[in-house]
N, C-alpha and C positions, 0 to 999 in steps of 0.2 A: 580600466577606462569606464566612463559613464555611457551606458547604452539604454535603449528603450524599445519595447515592443511596438510603441506608437509609430516608429519609423519604418517598420518592416513592410516590404512590398512596395514602398514608394520610391520614386525616381527623383533624385536630387542632383542639381547642378552645383558644383562648388567652384567658385572663381577666386583664385589666389591660393598658392600652395606654400606659404610660409608656415610658421609653427602652428598657428591656430587652424589654418586650412588643412594641413596634413592631419592634425588631430581630429578635425571634423570628418574628413574622409574615413579615417580608421574607425571612428565611433559609429558612423552611419553603416559602414560595411558590416561591422560586428553586430549591428542591430537588425541585419537582414534587409537593408535598403540597397537599391541600385544607385550607383554614383557615376556621374560623368564630370570630369574636372578639367580645368585649364589654368595655365599661368603663362604669361608672356615670356618668362625667362626659361631657357632650355634646361638649365641646371635644376630649376625647381620642378619642372615636368619630369625629370629623370628620377626624382624621389617619390613619384606617385606609387602608393601601395598597390600590391597585387590585388586584383579583383575589381579595381576601378577602371573605367573606360576613359581614355584621353580623347578630347575633341575640342576644337577651337570654338569656344563659347561666344566669341565675337562674331561668328559667322553662322552657327547652326540655329535652327528654329527652337526658340525657348519654350514654346507652348507645350512641348512634350514633357516638361518637368513639373513636378509637384511644387518645388520651391527652388529659388536661386539663393544659395548661401554665399555671401561675399565677405571678403576681408573688410574690417572696419576702415581701413585706409582708403578704400575706393570712394571717390567723391560722388555721392549720389546725385548732386546737383548738376554735374556736367559730364559724367562718363556715359558713353553711348549705350552700354549694356543695361544701365538702369532704365533708360527711356524705352529700350526694346522690351525689357521684362514687363514694364507697365502696359505697353501696347499689347503684349501677349497675354495679359491677365495673370501673370505669374508673380507670386509674392516674393519680396526681397527681404531676407532675414540674415541674422548672424549667428555665431555659435552660442551666444548667450540666450537667444530665443530657443534654440534647440535644447539647451540645458533647462530652460523654464518648462518646456513641454515634457521633459523627462522626469521632472520632479515627482510626479504622482507615483512613479514606480521606484523611487528611492526610499531607503529607510527614513522614518520620520526625522525631520531636521528643521533647521531655520536658516534663513538667508539674510545677511546684512549687505545691503547695496550702498556703495559710497560714491558720490559724485561731487563735482565742483571744479572750478577752473584750476585752482592750486591746492596742494596738500592731500590729494587723493591717495597717493602711494604711501605717504607716511601714516595717514590715518588708518588705511587698510592694514598695513603691517603692524601698527600699534594695537589695533583691535585683535588681530590674530595672535600677537605675542601675549597679550593679557589673557586671552582665552587659553592658550597653550600653557601659560604659567599656572593657571587655575586648574589645569587638568581636563579642560573641555576639548573634545575632538574637534579640530577645525582645519580648514585649509584656505589658502588665498587663490584667487583666480581673476578672470576678467582681463582688464588692461594691465595687470601686474602679475608676475609669476608665470607659472606654466599654464597652458590652455586648459580651461575648466573641463572640457570633455576628455582630456587625457588623464585626468585624475581618477583614482579609485573612489567609489562612493564611500562617504563617511558612515560610521555605524549610527544606530539610533541615538538621537540627542546631539548629533554633530551640528556644526555651524559653518556654512559656506560664507566666506567674507570676500565680496566681489568689488573690485575697483571698476567703475563704469565711466568711460568717457562719453561725451555727447555722441560721438560716432557710433558707439556700441548701443546706446539707448535708441538712436535712430533706427536700428535694425532689430529692436526688441519690442514685443507687443503684449506679452502675457507674464512678465516677471513680477509676481506679486511678492515683494520683499516683506519679510516679517518686520524688518527695521530698514528704513530708507533714510539716508543721510545726505544732506546738501551743505557743503562747507562755505562756498562763496561763488560769485559769478562776476567776472570782469571780461572785457572784450578779448576774444581769442578765436582763432580758427574761422575768422569771418569770411574767408574765401570759400567756405563750405556752406554758408548760410545767406539767406536773403535779409541781411541786416542783423543787428545785435539782438533785437527782440525775438528773432527766430532761433537764435542760439540759446537765449533764456528759456524759450518754450521747450526746446529739446531737453534741457536739464529738468524742467518741471514735469516732464512725462514720467520720470521715475516714480513720482507720487501718484500720478493719474492711473498707473498700473496697479496700485494697491486697492484690492477689492474687499479685503477683510477689515471691518471697522476696528478690530482690535490690533491691527498691525500699526506700528508706530512710525510716524514721520518726524525726523529730527532736522531742524533747520537752524543754522547759525545765521541769525538775521542782522548781519553787520554791514550789508550793502543794500542799495536801493532795490536791486532785483530780488535778492533773497527775502527781503522784508515784504515785498509785494506778493511773492509766492506764499509766504507764511500767513499773510492776512487772508489770502484766497482759501487756503486750507482750513483756517479757523472758521470761515463762513460755511464751509462744507461740513463742519462739525466732525472733521476727521480727528483721530487720536494722535494729535501732533504736539510737538514740543518745540518751542523757540529757545535757543541757547545762545550764550555769549562766551567770548574767550575767557572772561574772568571767572566762569563757573568752576574751573579747575581749582582756583584758589579759594573760592567761597565754600567749596566742598571739602577743603582741607588737604588736597593732594598736591598743591603747587610746590611745596618743598620736597616732594618725593620724586619729582621729575628727573629723569636721566639727563646727563649733559647733552645727549643726542637730541633732546627736545628744547634746546635753547632758542630764545627769540620769541617775539609776540605771535608770529604765525603758528608756532608750535603750541602756544597756549590755545589757539583756536582748534588745532588738530586734537590736542589732548582733551579738551572739553567735549568735542564731538565723540571721541572714543569713550569718555566717561559716561555720557548719556546712553550710547549704544550698548556698551557692556553692562551698564547698570540696569538696562531693560532685561537683560538675559539672566543675571544672577545678582545676588546681594551679598557680597563678601569684601568688606573694606580692606582686609589684610591682603587678599589676592590682588585687588586693584592696585594697592600701593606697591606691592612687589612687582607687578607688571610694569607700572610706570617707572619704577626705580631701575629695573634691569633692561629696559628697552635699548637694544644696541644701535639703533639707527639704520639707515639705508645708504648704500653707495650713491654718491653724487648728490646727496641731499644734506647739506650742512655736515658733511663728513670730515671729521678731523683726521688729516692725513699724517701729520708729523709735527713735532716741536723741535726746533733747532736753534740753539743759542737764545732761548727765551722767546722766539717767534713761532707762532702757531700757524700752520697752513691748513686751510679749510676748502674742501671741494664741494661747491654748490652748483655744479654744472647743470643740474636739473632746472635751475631757475632760468627759464627761457623767455620770460617777459618781465617788464619792470615791476609789476605787482608781486611777482614771486621773489624778486631780488630785494625789494624794500625791507622785508622783515629780517633778511640776513644782515643788511646794513645797520638795522636797529639793534642787532644782537651783540655787537662788539664795539668797544669804545674807541679803538684806534686801528684803522683799517688801511691796508694797501690793497686797493680794489682793482681786480682784473675784470674788465667788462668789454662787451662787444661781440660781434658775430653777424648773423643775418637778422637785421632789425625787424621787429613786428610793428613798431610805431615810430614816429618821428619825435618823440619826447621821452623824458624820464621823470614825469611829474610825480609819480608815486614814490620815487626814491628821494625826491628833493628834501623832505623833512629830515632826512638822516645824513645829508651831505656833511653835517658837522662832525660825523664820526669818521670821515674819510681823510686820511693824511695825504694820499695821492691816488689818482686813478691811472690805470695803465690800459689803454684801449687797443683792441685787436679786431681783425676781420673787416668785413664790408662796412660795418658801422663805426669803424675807428675814427674817421674824420667827423662824422655826424655827432658821435658821443663827445668827442673832444670839444666841438663847438658848443654843445649844450653845457658841458661841465666847466669849461675854462673860466667863466665869470665867477664861479663859486669855489672851486678847488683846483689844486695843482694837477696838471695832466701831462702824461707822457704817451705819445702815440707810438705804440710798439709794433703794430702790424700783425704779428703772430704770437701764439701762446708761448713759444719757447723764449722769445725775447722778453716778453712780459714777465714771465716767472723769474728769469735771471735778474732783471732790473729791480723788480719788486723785492726779491730776496736780498739783493745788495743794499737797497735803501732801508729795509725794515730794521727797526730797533727792538730790543728786548721789551716784551709787553705788548707788541703790536701783532696784528693778524693779517696774513696774506690770504685774501679771500678771492677765489674764483666764483663769481656769481654774475654770469654774463648779461642777464636781462635780454637775451637774444637767442634765436634758434642757432643751430650749429652747422647748418648745411653748406655754408660757404667754404668751410675748411675741414669739416669732419663729417663722418657718416651719420652720426647722431650725437646726442648729448652724452651718452655713455662713452663713446670713443673720445670725446673731448675731455671728460673727466678722467678717463684712463691715461690719456696723454699728460694731463696735469699731475696725476699721481706719479707717473714715471719721471717726469721732469723734477718734481720735488724730491723724489727719492735719490736722484743723481746729484743733488746739491752737496 
């Protein structure tokens, strides 16, 4: 695990004992810190490592702690403990900030930080895959993969590739990324922010934490918000690069992309990865091999099965219309399973690609809403749940068509998370 002498002797409060919380407790204890922890769930409290103290942090005096380390899922704008910590003058941080403070004690390394509303996980995994293919020691962490503090430090010359959500950036103050990447910004998570501009500002803070003028900022400036951030960085004379989705083709790597990188959205992800890895080393053969062999990620344009000429694709990670639109653009004849817990009352981003949809099969809370939106443009079947949608879409599909689960919605109406939804889709398709 990653430890630091900088934590020794300090008293930390850790709120939330899921994977990252437990890893934080263990790393702090191993560093010689005192830890008091809490989780509202009894089963989570039962997993508290030996050496940590258990106390209800919703009730105790927070002024006794050096820092309050919280899970990124905790809503800072409305959770009472956040207000209590501010009143007590106690900083509120996350595990990424602890990693940032430990960096000085790690073997010399670089950090690639990747954020954006959509495409973070794919870009993070792709950068890591290219580096691994080229023989560069690297690991993934942050919002994706194992908690960063649970990982063993990389040897000299290693690269930490971090997927960073806005929630994690909000809890981080000193992460000076050698390479910081912004993919896109569209409205999302607005229940956590005082308007869209506050959400944009959260993303921009990844660059504001870069202090070394030689550290690179890479921005895909293909929406209004990313363009504005790119212009602001240019004015600050930061070592920044503005990039576009077509860069991957202009640089001659477009034909080398793995099938797992199909669709225009993955052109954006691949171009960002190209700039990021190209900053670290110059080896066209290794880059091409990395792009060619990228295996893809579960629930992200994941090809599940081909049956009787019909391809079944799991894109359960597409939890908003902006994420779904590129999937609709990637295939010419689609049986589209969509719906769930809607984040918006429209599908405007998807509209340009309705021509690729043979029929939509709506599910979940948004079933009626999506049916009303789509019915004037394409044929719609209101299916209610995923099982019925899969059976009907599979029955209707003809050879050469794609049955695509790309919900454009959150999953919480019928599933624990998008992964559970994707796993259910995989099971249903496998049983056909």
